[in-house]
PyMOL CGO cylinders between C-alpha atoms (Angstrom):
from pymol import cmd
from pymol.cgo import CYLINDER

trace = [
    CYLINDER, 97.80, -22.59, -40.40, 94.37, -23.18, -38.89, 0.3, 1, 1, 1, 1, 1, 1,
    CYLINDER, 94.37, -23.18, -38.89, 93.23, -19.73, -40.00, 0.3, 1, 1, 1, 1, 1, 1,
    CYLINDER, 93.23, -19.73, -40.00, 94.52, -20.37, -43.51, 0.3, 1, 1, 1, 1, 1, 1,
    CYLINDER, 94.52, -20.37, -43.51, 92.76, -23.74, -43.70, 0.3, 1, 1, 1, 1, 1, 1,
    CYLINDER, 92.76, -23.74, -43.70, 89.58, -22.13, -42.38, 0.3, 1, 1, 1, 1, 1, 1,
    CYLINDER, 89.58, -22.13, -42.38, 89.64, -19.34, -44.97, 0.3, 1, 1, 1, 1, 1, 1,
    CYLINDER, 89.64, -19.34, -44.97, 90.34, -21.84, -47.74, 0.3, 1, 1, 1, 1, 1, 1,
    CYLINDER, 90.34, -21.84, -47.74, 87.43, -24.04, -46.70, 0.3, 1, 1, 1, 1, 1, 1,
    CYLINDER, 87.43, -24.04, -46.70, 83.98, -23.61, -48.22, 0.3, 1, 1, 1, 1, 1, 1,
    CYLINDER, 83.98, -23.61, -48.22, 82.46, -22.87, -44.80, 0.3, 1, 1, 1, 1, 1, 1,
    CYLINDER, 82.46, -22.87, -44.80, 85.14, -20.31, -44.01, 0.3, 1, 1, 1, 1, 1, 1,
    CYLINDER, 85.14, -20.31, -44.01, 84.64, -18.51, -47.31, 0.3, 1, 1, 1, 1, 1, 1,
    CYLINDER, 84.64, -18.51, -47.31, 80.88, -18.42, -46.88, 0.3, 1, 1, 1, 1, 1, 1,
    CYLINDER, 80.88, -18.42, -46.88, 81.13, -17.11, -43.33, 0.3, 1, 1, 1, 1, 1, 1,
    CYLINDER, 81.13, -17.11, -43.33, 83.69, -14.45, -44.24, 0.3, 1, 1, 1, 1, 1, 1,
    CYLINDER, 83.69, -14.45, -44.24, 81.52, -13.51, -47.23, 0.3, 1, 1, 1, 1, 1, 1,
    CYLINDER, 81.52, -13.51, -47.23, 78.58, -13.12, -44.86, 0.3, 1, 1, 1, 1, 1, 1,
    CYLINDER, 78.58, -13.12, -44.86, 80.55, -10.96, -42.43, 0.3, 1, 1, 1, 1, 1, 1,
    CYLINDER, 80.55, -10.96, -42.43, 81.85, -8.64, -45.16, 0.3, 1, 1, 1, 1, 1, 1,
    CYLINDER, 81.85, -8.64, -45.16, 78.36, -8.47, -46.65, 0.3, 1, 1, 1, 1, 1, 1,
    CYLINDER, 78.36, -8.47, -46.65, 76.85, -7.36, -43.35, 0.3, 1, 1, 1, 1, 1, 1,
    CYLINDER, 76.85, -7.36, -43.35, 79.59, -4.75, -42.93, 0.3, 1, 1, 1, 1, 1, 1,
    CYLINDER, 79.59, -4.75, -42.93, 78.75, -3.35, -46.37, 0.3, 1, 1, 1, 1, 1, 1,
    CYLINDER, 78.75, -3.35, -46.37, 75.05, -3.35, -45.47, 0.3, 1, 1, 1, 1, 1, 1,
    CYLINDER, 75.05, -3.35, -45.47, 75.91, -1.24, -42.44, 0.3, 1, 1, 1, 1, 1, 1,
    CYLINDER, 75.91, -1.24, -42.44, 77.88, 1.17, -44.61, 0.3, 1, 1, 1, 1, 1, 1,
    CYLINDER, 77.88, 1.17, -44.61, 74.94, 1.52, -47.00, 0.3, 1, 1, 1, 1, 1, 1,
    CYLINDER, 74.94, 1.52, -47.00, 72.72, 2.71, -44.14, 0.3, 1, 1, 1, 1, 1, 1,
    CYLINDER, 72.72, 2.71, -44.14, 75.20, 5.29, -42.80, 0.3, 1, 1, 1, 1, 1, 1,
    CYLINDER, 75.20, 5.29, -42.80, 75.94, 6.58, -46.30, 0.3, 1, 1, 1, 1, 1, 1,
    CYLINDER, 75.94, 6.58, -46.30, 72.23, 6.84, -47.04, 0.3, 1, 1, 1, 1, 1, 1,
    CYLINDER, 72.23, 6.84, -47.04, 71.63, 8.91, -43.90, 0.3, 1, 1, 1, 1, 1, 1,
    CYLINDER, 71.63, 8.91, -43.90, 74.32, 11.33, -45.03, 0.3, 1, 1, 1, 1, 1, 1,
    CYLINDER, 74.32, 11.33, -45.03, 72.78, 11.55, -48.50, 0.3, 1, 1, 1, 1, 1, 1,
    CYLINDER, 72.78, 11.55, -48.50, 69.45, 12.60, -47.02, 0.3, 1, 1, 1, 1, 1, 1,
    CYLINDER, 69.45, 12.60, -47.02, 71.07, 15.90, -46.01, 0.3, 1, 1, 1, 1, 1, 1,
    CYLINDER, 71.07, 15.90, -46.01, 70.75, 16.99, -49.62, 0.3, 1, 1, 1, 1, 1, 1,
    CYLINDER, 70.75, 16.99, -49.62, 67.08, 17.59, -48.82, 0.3, 1, 1, 1, 1, 1, 1,
    CYLINDER, 67.08, 17.59, -48.82, 68.15, 20.28, -46.31, 0.3, 1, 1, 1, 1, 1, 1,
    CYLINDER, 68.15, 20.28, -46.31, 70.00, 22.23, -48.97, 0.3, 1, 1, 1, 1, 1, 1,
    CYLINDER, 70.00, 22.23, -48.97, 73.50, 23.06, -50.17, 0.3, 1, 1, 1, 1, 1, 1,
    CYLINDER, 73.50, 23.06, -50.17, 74.99, 24.28, -46.89, 0.3, 1, 1, 1, 1, 1, 1,
    CYLINDER, 74.99, 24.28, -46.89, 73.94, 21.24, -44.85, 0.3, 1, 1, 1, 1, 1, 1,
    CYLINDER, 73.94, 21.24, -44.85, 75.06, 18.77, -47.53, 0.3, 1, 1, 1, 1, 1, 1,
    CYLINDER, 75.06, 18.77, -47.53, 78.39, 20.48, -48.24, 0.3, 1, 1, 1, 1, 1, 1,
    CYLINDER, 78.39, 20.48, -48.24, 79.14, 20.85, -44.54, 0.3, 1, 1, 1, 1, 1, 1,
    CYLINDER, 79.14, 20.85, -44.54, 78.55, 17.11, -44.07, 0.3, 1, 1, 1, 1, 1, 1,
    CYLINDER, 78.55, 17.11, -44.07, 80.80, 16.30, -47.04, 0.3, 1, 1, 1, 1, 1, 1,
    CYLINDER, 80.80, 16.30, -47.04, 83.49, 18.72, -45.81, 0.3, 1, 1, 1, 1, 1, 1,
    CYLINDER, 83.49, 18.72, -45.81, 83.44, 17.13, -42.34, 0.3, 1, 1, 1, 1, 1, 1,
    CYLINDER, 83.44, 17.13, -42.34, 84.04, 13.72, -43.88, 0.3, 1, 1, 1, 1, 1, 1,
    CYLINDER, 84.04, 13.72, -43.88, 86.75, 14.86, -46.28, 0.3, 1, 1, 1, 1, 1, 1,
    CYLINDER, 86.75, 14.86, -46.28, 88.74, 16.74, -43.63, 0.3, 1, 1, 1, 1, 1, 1,
    CYLINDER, 88.74, 16.74, -43.63, 88.49, 13.99, -41.03, 0.3, 1, 1, 1, 1, 1, 1,
    CYLINDER, 88.49, 13.99, -41.03, 92.03, 12.58, -40.54, 0.3, 1, 1, 1, 1, 1, 1,
    CYLINDER, 92.03, 12.58, -40.54, 90.54, 9.09, -40.28, 0.3, 1, 1, 1, 1, 1, 1,
    CYLINDER, 90.54, 9.09, -40.28, 88.86, 9.26, -43.68, 0.3, 1, 1, 1, 1, 1, 1,
    CYLINDER, 88.86, 9.26, -43.68, 91.82, 7.75, -45.59, 0.3, 1, 1, 1, 1, 1, 1,
    CYLINDER, 91.82, 7.75, -45.59, 92.23, 4.67, -43.34, 0.3, 1, 1, 1, 1, 1, 1,
    CYLINDER, 92.23, 4.67, -43.34, 88.44, 4.28, -43.28, 0.3, 1, 1, 1, 1, 1, 1,
    CYLINDER, 88.44, 4.28, -43.28, 88.29, 4.36, -47.08, 0.3, 1, 1, 1, 1, 1, 1,
    CYLINDER, 88.29, 4.36, -47.08, 91.13, 1.84, -47.32, 0.3, 1, 1, 1, 1, 1, 1,
    CYLINDER, 91.13, 1.84, -47.32, 89.37, -0.43, -44.83, 0.3, 1, 1, 1, 1, 1, 1,
    CYLINDER, 89.37, -0.43, -44.83, 86.10, -0.14, -46.74, 0.3, 1, 1, 1, 1, 1, 1,
    CYLINDER, 86.10, -0.14, -46.74, 87.90, -0.89, -50.01, 0.3, 1, 1, 1, 1, 1, 1,
    CYLINDER, 87.90, -0.89, -50.01, 89.50, -4.00, -48.51, 0.3, 1, 1, 1, 1, 1, 1,
    CYLINDER, 89.50, -4.00, -48.51, 86.14, -5.21, -47.24, 0.3, 1, 1, 1, 1, 1, 1,
    CYLINDER, 86.14, -5.21, -47.24, 84.54, -4.60, -50.63, 0.3, 1, 1, 1, 1, 1, 1,
    CYLINDER, 84.54, -4.60, -50.63, 87.35, -6.31, -52.55, 0.3, 1, 1, 1, 1, 1, 1,
    CYLINDER, 87.35, -6.31, -52.55, 87.32, -9.26, -50.13, 0.3, 1, 1, 1, 1, 1, 1,
    CYLINDER, 87.32, -9.26, -50.13, 83.57, -9.61, -50.65, 0.3, 1, 1, 1, 1, 1, 1,
    CYLINDER, 83.57, -9.61, -50.65, 83.96, -9.57, -54.44, 0.3, 1, 1, 1, 1, 1, 1,
    CYLINDER, 83.96, -9.57, -54.44, 86.85, -12.04, -54.52, 0.3, 1, 1, 1, 1, 1, 1,
    CYLINDER, 86.85, -12.04, -54.52, 85.13, -14.49, -52.16, 0.3, 1, 1, 1, 1, 1, 1,
    CYLINDER, 85.13, -14.49, -52.16, 81.86, -14.24, -54.08, 0.3, 1, 1, 1, 1, 1, 1,
    CYLINDER, 81.86, -14.24, -54.08, 83.65, -14.96, -57.36, 0.3, 1, 1, 1, 1, 1, 1,
    CYLINDER, 83.65, -14.96, -57.36, 85.53, -17.91, -55.87, 0.3, 1, 1, 1, 1, 1, 1,
    CYLINDER, 85.53, -17.91, -55.87, 82.37, -19.45, -54.42, 0.3, 1, 1, 1, 1, 1, 1,
    CYLINDER, 82.37, -19.45, -54.42, 80.47, -18.93, -57.68, 0.3, 1, 1, 1, 1, 1, 1,
    CYLINDER, 80.47, -18.93, -57.68, 83.21, -20.66, -59.66, 0.3, 1, 1, 1, 1, 1, 1,
    CYLINDER, 83.21, -20.66, -59.66, 83.47, -23.50, -57.13, 0.3, 1, 1, 1, 1, 1, 1,
    CYLINDER, 83.47, -23.50, -57.13, 79.69, -24.01, -57.17, 0.3, 1, 1, 1, 1, 1, 1,
    CYLINDER, 79.69, -24.01, -57.17, 79.65, -24.20, -60.97, 0.3, 1, 1, 1, 1, 1, 1,
    CYLINDER, 79.65, -24.20, -60.97, 82.54, -26.66, -60.97, 0.3, 1, 1, 1, 1, 1, 1,
    CYLINDER, 82.54, -26.66, -60.97, 80.75, -28.81, -58.40, 0.3, 1, 1, 1, 1, 1, 1,
    CYLINDER, 80.75, -28.81, -58.40, 77.58, -28.78, -60.54, 0.3, 1, 1, 1, 1, 1, 1,
    CYLINDER, 77.58, -28.78, -60.54, 78.80, -28.84, -64.13, 0.3, 1, 1, 1, 1, 1, 1,
    CYLINDER, 78.80, -28.84, -64.13, 75.47, -29.93, -65.64, 0.3, 1, 1, 1, 1, 1, 1,
    CYLINDER, 75.47, -29.93, -65.64, 73.59, -26.66, -65.96, 0.3, 1, 1, 1, 1, 1, 1,
    CYLINDER, 73.59, -26.66, -65.96, 72.95, -25.69, -62.38, 0.3, 1, 1, 1, 1, 1, 1,
    CYLINDER, 72.95, -25.69, -62.38, 70.63, -22.96, -63.59, 0.3, 1, 1, 1, 1, 1, 1,
    CYLINDER, 70.63, -22.96, -63.59, 68.14, -25.63, -64.69, 0.3, 1, 1, 1, 1, 1, 1,
    CYLINDER, 68.14, -25.63, -64.69, 67.87, -26.72, -61.10, 0.3, 1, 1, 1, 1, 1, 1,
    CYLINDER, 67.87, -26.72, -61.10, 67.08, -23.15, -60.12, 0.3, 1, 1, 1, 1, 1, 1,
    CYLINDER, 67.08, -23.15, -60.12, 63.91, -23.29, -62.21, 0.3, 1, 1, 1, 1, 1, 1,
    CYLINDER, 63.91, -23.29, -62.21, 62.38, -26.18, -60.32, 0.3, 1, 1, 1, 1, 1, 1,
    CYLINDER, 62.38, -26.18, -60.32, 61.02, -23.86, -57.63, 0.3, 1, 1, 1, 1, 1, 1,
    CYLINDER, 61.02, -23.86, -57.63, 62.76, -25.65, -54.76, 0.3, 1, 1, 1, 1, 1, 1,
    CYLINDER, 62.76, -25.65, -54.76, 63.91, -22.56, -52.97, 0.3, 1, 1, 1, 1, 1, 1,
    CYLINDER, 63.91, -22.56, -52.97, 65.74, -20.56, -55.63, 0.3, 1, 1, 1, 1, 1, 1,
    CYLINDER, 65.74, -20.56, -55.63, 64.52, -16.99, -56.15, 0.3, 1, 1, 1, 1, 1, 1,
    CYLINDER, 64.52, -16.99, -56.15, 65.21, -14.27, -58.68, 0.3, 1, 1, 1, 1, 1, 1,
    CYLINDER, 65.21, -14.27, -58.68, 67.42, -12.54, -56.12, 0.3, 1, 1, 1, 1, 1, 1,
    CYLINDER, 67.42, -12.54, -56.12, 69.47, -15.64, -55.26, 0.3, 1, 1, 1, 1, 1, 1,
    CYLINDER, 69.47, -15.64, -55.26, 69.90, -16.82, -58.85, 0.3, 1, 1, 1, 1, 1, 1,
    CYLINDER, 69.90, -16.82, -58.85, 71.04, -13.40, -60.09, 0.3, 1, 1, 1, 1, 1, 1,
    CYLINDER, 71.04, -13.40, -60.09, 73.48, -12.59, -57.27, 0.3, 1, 1, 1, 1, 1, 1,
    CYLINDER, 73.48, -12.59, -57.27, 76.58, -12.68, -59.55, 0.3, 1, 1, 1, 1, 1, 1,
    CYLINDER, 76.58, -12.68, -59.55, 74.85, -10.46, -62.13, 0.3, 1, 1, 1, 1, 1, 1,
    CYLINDER, 74.85, -10.46, -62.13, 73.54, -7.87, -59.68, 0.3, 1, 1, 1, 1, 1, 1,
    CYLINDER, 73.54, -7.87, -59.68, 76.91, -7.91, -57.93, 0.3, 1, 1, 1, 1, 1, 1,
    CYLINDER, 76.91, -7.91, -57.93, 78.67, -6.99, -61.19, 0.3, 1, 1, 1, 1, 1, 1,
    CYLINDER, 78.67, -6.99, -61.19, 76.14, -4.23, -61.88, 0.3, 1, 1, 1, 1, 1, 1,
    CYLINDER, 76.14, -4.23, -61.88, 76.82, -2.78, -58.42, 0.3, 1, 1, 1, 1, 1, 1,
    CYLINDER, 76.82, -2.78, -58.42, 80.57, -2.95, -59.07, 0.3, 1, 1, 1, 1, 1, 1,
    CYLINDER, 80.57, -2.95, -59.07, 80.22, -1.06, -62.36, 0.3, 1, 1, 1, 1, 1, 1,
    CYLINDER, 80.22, -1.06, -62.36, 77.96, 1.44, -60.63, 0.3, 1, 1, 1, 1, 1, 1,
    CYLINDER, 77.96, 1.44, -60.63, 80.49, 1.99, -57.84, 0.3, 1, 1, 1, 1, 1, 1,
    CYLINDER, 80.49, 1.99, -57.84, 83.27, 2.73, -60.33, 0.3, 1, 1, 1, 1, 1, 1,
    CYLINDER, 83.27, 2.73, -60.33, 80.95, 5.09, -62.20, 0.3, 1, 1, 1, 1, 1, 1,
    CYLINDER, 80.95, 5.09, -62.20, 79.95, 6.77, -58.93, 0.3, 1, 1, 1, 1, 1, 1,
    CYLINDER, 79.95, 6.77, -58.93, 83.56, 7.25, -57.81, 0.3, 1, 1, 1, 1, 1, 1,
    CYLINDER, 83.56, 7.25, -57.81, 84.58, 8.75, -61.15, 0.3, 1, 1, 1, 1, 1, 1,
    CYLINDER, 84.58, 8.75, -61.15, 81.72, 11.21, -60.92, 0.3, 1, 1, 1, 1, 1, 1,
    CYLINDER, 81.72, 11.21, -60.92, 81.89, 12.36, -57.32, 0.3, 1, 1, 1, 1, 1, 1,
    CYLINDER, 81.89, 12.36, -57.32, 85.18, 11.26, -55.75, 0.3, 1, 1, 1, 1, 1, 1,
    CYLINDER, 85.18, 11.26, -55.75, 87.38, 12.23, -58.69, 0.3, 1, 1, 1, 1, 1, 1,
    CYLINDER, 87.38, 12.23, -58.69, 85.02, 14.58, -60.54, 0.3, 1, 1, 1, 1, 1, 1,
    CYLINDER, 85.02, 14.58, -60.54, 85.23, 18.40, -60.82, 0.3, 1, 1, 1, 1, 1, 1,
    CYLINDER, 85.23, 18.40, -60.82, 86.20, 20.12, -57.58, 0.3, 1, 1, 1, 1, 1, 1,
    CYLINDER, 86.20, 20.12, -57.58, 83.87, 23.07, -57.39, 0.3, 1, 1, 1, 1, 1, 1,
    CYLINDER, 83.87, 23.07, -57.39, 84.34, 25.10, -54.23, 0.3, 1, 1, 1, 1, 1, 1,
    CYLINDER, 84.34, 25.10, -54.23, 82.11, 27.36, -52.18, 0.3, 1, 1, 1, 1, 1, 1,
    CYLINDER, 82.11, 27.36, -52.18, 82.59, 29.49, -49.05, 0.3, 1, 1, 1, 1, 1, 1,
    CYLINDER, 82.59, 29.49, -49.05, 80.49, 28.80, -45.96, 0.3, 1, 1, 1, 1, 1, 1,
    CYLINDER, 80.49, 28.80, -45.96, 81.12, 30.92, -42.85, 0.3, 1, 1, 1, 1, 1, 1,
    CYLINDER, 81.12, 30.92, -42.85, 84.62, 31.76, -44.05, 0.3, 1, 1, 1, 1, 1, 1,
    CYLINDER, 84.62, 31.76, -44.05, 85.52, 28.13, -44.76, 0.3, 1, 1, 1, 1, 1, 1,
    CYLINDER, 85.52, 28.13, -44.76, 86.24, 26.95, -48.29, 0.3, 1, 1, 1, 1, 1, 1,
    CYLINDER, 86.24, 26.95, -48.29, 84.42, 23.70, -49.01, 0.3, 1, 1, 1, 1, 1, 1,
    CYLINDER, 84.42, 23.70, -49.01, 84.03, 21.44, -51.99, 0.3, 1, 1, 1, 1, 1, 1,
    CYLINDER, 84.03, 21.44, -51.99, 80.65, 22.18, -53.58, 0.3, 1, 1, 1, 1, 1, 1,
    CYLINDER, 80.65, 22.18, -53.58, 79.38, 18.61, -53.96, 0.3, 1, 1, 1, 1, 1, 1,
    CYLINDER, 79.38, 18.61, -53.96, 75.81, 19.90, -53.94, 0.3, 1, 1, 1, 1, 1, 1,
    CYLINDER, 75.81, 19.90, -53.94, 76.44, 21.81, -57.17, 0.3, 1, 1, 1, 1, 1, 1,
    CYLINDER, 76.44, 21.81, -57.17, 78.18, 18.80, -58.70, 0.3, 1, 1, 1, 1, 1, 1,
    CYLINDER, 78.18, 18.80, -58.70, 75.22, 16.55, -57.87, 0.3, 1, 1, 1, 1, 1, 1,
    CYLINDER, 75.22, 16.55, -57.87, 72.75, 18.93, -59.48, 0.3, 1, 1, 1, 1, 1, 1,
    CYLINDER, 72.75, 18.93, -59.48, 74.98, 19.20, -62.53, 0.3, 1, 1, 1, 1, 1, 1,
    CYLINDER, 74.98, 19.20, -62.53, 75.59, 15.47, -63.01, 0.3, 1, 1, 1, 1, 1, 1,
    CYLINDER, 75.59, 15.47, -63.01, 71.97, 14.46, -62.52, 0.3, 1, 1, 1, 1, 1, 1,
    CYLINDER, 71.97, 14.46, -62.52, 70.61, 16.80, -65.18, 0.3, 1, 1, 1, 1, 1, 1,
    CYLINDER, 70.61, 16.80, -65.18, 71.34, 13.99, -67.63, 0.3, 1, 1, 1, 1, 1, 1,
    CYLINDER, 71.34, 13.99, -67.63, 68.25, 11.72, -67.68, 0.3, 1, 1, 1, 1, 1, 1,
    CYLINDER, 68.25, 11.72, -67.68, 70.37, 8.75, -68.80, 0.3, 1, 1, 1, 1, 1, 1,
    CYLINDER, 70.37, 8.75, -68.80, 72.56, 9.07, -65.72, 0.3, 1, 1, 1, 1, 1, 1,
    CYLINDER, 72.56, 9.07, -65.72, 69.47, 9.35, -63.52, 0.3, 1, 1, 1, 1, 1, 1,
    CYLINDER, 69.47, 9.35, -63.52, 68.05, 6.20, -65.14, 0.3, 1, 1, 1, 1, 1, 1,
    CYLINDER, 68.05, 6.20, -65.14, 71.34, 4.32, -64.70, 0.3, 1, 1, 1, 1, 1, 1,
    CYLINDER, 71.34, 4.32, -64.70, 71.57, 5.26, -61.03, 0.3, 1, 1, 1, 1, 1, 1,
    CYLINDER, 71.57, 5.26, -61.03, 68.01, 4.12, -60.35, 0.3, 1, 1, 1, 1, 1, 1,
    CYLINDER, 68.01, 4.12, -60.35, 68.58, 0.89, -62.30, 0.3, 1, 1, 1, 1, 1, 1,
    CYLINDER, 68.58, 0.89, -62.30, 71.78, 0.22, -60.35, 0.3, 1, 1, 1, 1, 1, 1,
    CYLINDER, 71.78, 0.22, -60.35, 69.99, 0.99, -57.09, 0.3, 1, 1, 1, 1, 1, 1,
    CYLINDER, 69.99, 0.99, -57.09, 67.26, -1.50, -57.95, 0.3, 1, 1, 1, 1, 1, 1,
    CYLINDER, 67.26, -1.50, -57.95, 69.94, -4.09, -58.74, 0.3, 1, 1, 1, 1, 1, 1,
    CYLINDER, 69.94, -4.09, -58.74, 71.53, -3.34, -55.36, 0.3, 1, 1, 1, 1, 1, 1,
    CYLINDER, 71.53, -3.34, -55.36, 68.16, -3.78, -53.69, 0.3, 1, 1, 1, 1, 1, 1,
    CYLINDER, 68.16, -3.78, -53.69, 67.66, -7.14, -55.37, 0.3, 1, 1, 1, 1, 1, 1,
    CYLINDER, 67.66, -7.14, -55.37, 71.17, -8.17, -54.32, 0.3, 1, 1, 1, 1, 1, 1,
    CYLINDER, 71.17, -8.17, -54.32, 70.76, -7.27, -50.64, 0.3, 1, 1, 1, 1, 1, 1,
    CYLINDER, 70.76, -7.27, -50.64, 67.23, -8.68, -50.44, 0.3, 1, 1, 1, 1, 1, 1,
    CYLINDER, 67.23, -8.68, -50.44, 68.88, -12.10, -50.58, 0.3, 1, 1, 1, 1, 1, 1,
    CYLINDER, 68.88, -12.10, -50.58, 72.36, -11.27, -49.32, 0.3, 1, 1, 1, 1, 1, 1,
    CYLINDER, 72.36, -11.27, -49.32, 71.19, -9.67, -46.06, 0.3, 1, 1, 1, 1, 1, 1,
    CYLINDER, 71.19, -9.67, -46.06, 69.40, -12.69, -44.61, 0.3, 1, 1, 1, 1, 1, 1,
    CYLINDER, 69.40, -12.69, -44.61, 71.68, -15.30, -46.20, 0.3, 1, 1, 1, 1, 1, 1,
    CYLINDER, 71.68, -15.30, -46.20, 74.68, -13.59, -44.55, 0.3, 1, 1, 1, 1, 1, 1,
    CYLINDER, 74.68, -13.59, -44.55, 73.21, -14.47, -41.15, 0.3, 1, 1, 1, 1, 1, 1,
    CYLINDER, 73.21, -14.47, -41.15, 72.63, -18.02, -42.35, 0.3, 1, 1, 1, 1, 1, 1,
    CYLINDER, 72.63, -18.02, -42.35, 76.25, -18.25, -43.52, 0.3, 1, 1, 1, 1, 1, 1,
    CYLINDER, 76.25, -18.25, -43.52, 77.63, -17.26, -40.14, 0.3, 1, 1, 1, 1, 1, 1,
    CYLINDER, 77.63, -17.26, -40.14, 75.50, -19.90, -38.44, 0.3, 1, 1, 1, 1, 1, 1,
    CYLINDER, 75.50, -19.90, -38.44, 72.37, -17.98, -37.48, 0.3, 1, 1, 1, 1, 1, 1,
    CYLINDER, 72.37, -17.98, -37.48, 69.77, -20.34, -38.95, 0.3, 1, 1, 1, 1, 1, 1,
    CYLINDER, 69.77, -20.34, -38.95, 66.58, -20.99, -37.01, 0.3, 1, 1, 1, 1, 1, 1,
    CYLINDER, 66.58, -20.99, -37.01, 63.15, -22.14, -38.28, 0.3, 1, 1, 1, 1, 1, 1,
    CYLINDER, 63.15, -22.14, -38.28, 61.47, -19.38, -36.25, 0.3, 1, 1, 1, 1, 1, 1,
    CYLINDER, 61.47, -19.38, -36.25, 63.85, -16.46, -36.84, 0.3, 1, 1, 1, 1, 1, 1,
    CYLINDER, 63.85, -16.46, -36.84, 64.99, -17.08, -40.43, 0.3, 1, 1, 1, 1, 1, 1,
    CYLINDER, 64.99, -17.08, -40.43, 61.56, -16.19, -41.92, 0.3, 1, 1, 1, 1, 1, 1,
    CYLINDER, 61.56, -16.19, -41.92, 61.68, -12.96, -39.86, 0.3, 1, 1, 1, 1, 1, 1,
    CYLINDER, 61.68, -12.96, -39.86, 65.14, -12.20, -41.24, 0.3, 1, 1, 1, 1, 1, 1,
    CYLINDER, 65.14, -12.20, -41.24, 63.85, -12.72, -44.78, 0.3, 1, 1, 1, 1, 1, 1,
    CYLINDER, 63.85, -12.72, -44.78, 61.07, -10.18, -44.16, 0.3, 1, 1, 1, 1, 1, 1,
    CYLINDER, 61.07, -10.18, -44.16, 63.56, -7.78, -42.59, 0.3, 1, 1, 1, 1, 1, 1,
    CYLINDER, 63.56, -7.78, -42.59, 65.83, -8.22, -45.62, 0.3, 1, 1, 1, 1, 1, 1,
    CYLINDER, 65.83, -8.22, -45.62, 62.95, -7.29, -47.92, 0.3, 1, 1, 1, 1, 1, 1,
    CYLINDER, 62.95, -7.29, -47.92, 62.17, -4.17, -45.88, 0.3, 1, 1, 1, 1, 1, 1,
    CYLINDER, 62.17, -4.17, -45.88, 65.87, -3.26, -45.84, 0.3, 1, 1, 1, 1, 1, 1,
    CYLINDER, 65.87, -3.26, -45.84, 66.09, -3.68, -49.63, 0.3, 1, 1, 1, 1, 1, 1,
    CYLINDER, 66.09, -3.68, -49.63, 63.02, -1.49, -50.21, 0.3, 1, 1, 1, 1, 1, 1,
    CYLINDER, 63.02, -1.49, -50.21, 64.45, 1.24, -47.98, 0.3, 1, 1, 1, 1, 1, 1,
    CYLINDER, 64.45, 1.24, -47.98, 67.77, 1.09, -49.83, 0.3, 1, 1, 1, 1, 1, 1,
    CYLINDER, 67.77, 1.09, -49.83, 66.13, 1.31, -53.25, 0.3, 1, 1, 1, 1, 1, 1,
    CYLINDER, 66.13, 1.31, -53.25, 63.80, 4.18, -52.35, 0.3, 1, 1, 1, 1, 1, 1,
    CYLINDER, 63.80, 4.18, -52.35, 66.42, 6.01, -50.28, 0.3, 1, 1, 1, 1, 1, 1,
    CYLINDER, 66.42, 6.01, -50.28, 69.17, 5.93, -52.88, 0.3, 1, 1, 1, 1, 1, 1,
    CYLINDER, 69.17, 5.93, -52.88, 66.74, 6.74, -55.70, 0.3, 1, 1, 1, 1, 1, 1,
    CYLINDER, 66.74, 6.74, -55.70, 65.73, 9.95, -53.97, 0.3, 1, 1, 1, 1, 1, 1,
    CYLINDER, 65.73, 9.95, -53.97, 69.16, 11.51, -54.54, 0.3, 1, 1, 1, 1, 1, 1,
    CYLINDER, 69.16, 11.51, -54.54, 69.21, 11.49, -58.38, 0.3, 1, 1, 1, 1, 1, 1,
    CYLINDER, 69.21, 11.49, -58.38, 65.48, 12.25, -58.68, 0.3, 1, 1, 1, 1, 1, 1,
    CYLINDER, 65.48, 12.25, -58.68, 65.68, 15.21, -56.29, 0.3, 1, 1, 1, 1, 1, 1,
    CYLINDER, 65.68, 15.21, -56.29, 68.79, 16.57, -58.03, 0.3, 1, 1, 1, 1, 1, 1,
    CYLINDER, 68.79, 16.57, -58.03, 67.17, 16.22, -61.45, 0.3, 1, 1, 1, 1, 1, 1,
    CYLINDER, 67.17, 16.22, -61.45, 64.02, 18.04, -60.34, 0.3, 1, 1, 1, 1, 1, 1,
    CYLINDER, 64.02, 18.04, -60.34, 66.10, 21.00, -59.12, 0.3, 1, 1, 1, 1, 1, 1,
    CYLINDER, 66.10, 21.00, -59.12, 66.82, 21.86, -62.76, 0.3, 1, 1, 1, 1, 1, 1,
    CYLINDER, 66.82, 21.86, -62.76, 70.59, 22.20, -62.41, 0.3, 1, 1, 1, 1, 1, 1,
    CYLINDER, 70.59, 22.20, -62.41, 72.86, 24.54, -60.41, 0.3, 1, 1, 1, 1, 1, 1,
    CYLINDER, 72.86, 24.54, -60.41, 71.33, 27.91, -59.68, 0.3, 1, 1, 1, 1, 1, 1,
]
cmd.load_cgo(trace, "trace")
């Protein structure tokens, strides 16, 4: 009962939202590091992808990640609705007064929805897209490298991915440091440092994830 009351409280929702947000931030970093293997060529990238796909823990890990992501979305929507109900008289007008609101904080629901659409688009392309195969050292692997080069020959898709990545960067530039604040880590000395770290993190995410479509496009398609 105490847990239920805690999760139904505004503080509980904000803290759980912060925890799930930080978990997703961690996932973004690990996924980005794996993506960088595309720069080493087809064999390195496909071997990495094959190792993930054939790992017996991949299914429970994907389910866990999905639950974290869905929890984050649901909590964010609930808090957004509750905030609007608590401030029925055009809360957005207050955001323009310059008393702490930023572009990133005021557009969190919008950038969050863009990221959600992007994720669905991404999954349809690469998780459930064509299953090209290739042989490496006698092992048949899914040729994700070829699929990437093929998909990103469309300039509109490249543009959409970069736009979505910039939206993600804007989202995490606020979400990263505010997640620490939500879980109770709020200090006049360390909070400004967290805000700077959040900005650096967002820039790395934007540049890092933009490299993938740009690199694939410049390759000129599958050889």
